[in-house]
N, C-alpha and C positions, 0 to 999 in steps of 0.2 A: 516470470521467465517463460511460462507456457505460451505467451503470445509472441515470442521471438523466433526468428528463423534459426534453427540449431544445426545447420549443416557446415561441414568444413572446419577450418581452424577456429573460426568465430564460435562455433558451437562447442568445441573443446574448451576454449577459454571461458566461456560462460558457465559451462558445467563444472569447471574447476572451482568456481566461486559459489556454486549452488549451496554447499553446506554452510559457508560463511553467511550467505544471505538468509538461510533459514534460521541460523543461530541468532542473527541480529533481529529478525522478526519476532522470534520467541522472547528475546530479551526485552524488546519494546513492549510486547504484550504483558510480560511479567511486571515491568515497571508501571505500566498503566493499571494493572490489577491491584498492585500494592497501593498506588496513589488513590485508587477508587475506594478500596477497603479502609484505608487510613483516613479517608475523607479530607485529602489534601486539596488546596486550591488548584485549578479552578473546578475540580470535581466535587467540591464539598457542599454545593448548593444546587437545588433544582432550579432550572430557569427555563422559560419558554424560548423556543428558537428565535422569536422576534427580539428577545432581550439579550441574546448571546453577544459577547464582545471580546476583544483582545485575542488571546491565545486560541480560544474555541473557534473564532471566525477564521483565523489563519489555518488551523487544522482542517476545518470543513472545506475551505477553498482548495487546499492542497489535495485533500481526499477526492474531491470532485474532479480536479484536473487529472489526477492519476487514473481515476476510473475512466475518464474520457479517452485518455491515451491508450489504456488497455483495450477498450471497446474498439478503437480505431485499428489497433494492431490485430485483433481477432478478425475484424472485417477484412483486412488486407490478406491475412492467411486464408480466410474462407474464399476470397476471390481468386487466389492463386492455386486452389486445390485442383487436382486432375478431374476432368469431366467424367 
């Protein structure tokens, strides 16, 4: 959310859901931690990145796409900053 423009009504609406977004993130991290510690698939085996497949590839592609969107949004905020 830090890469979004938070002015006006849109900012108020985004901040209204900030707590829910943080809660969802913590929940996903907790589920991931439990799956890792319990050695559940696909986290139960070590594999080289070249051998990754299925769910891991989907998660990796999604993470890269989200990172690229965040980087672009930060660039747009930086370009609009006052001189």
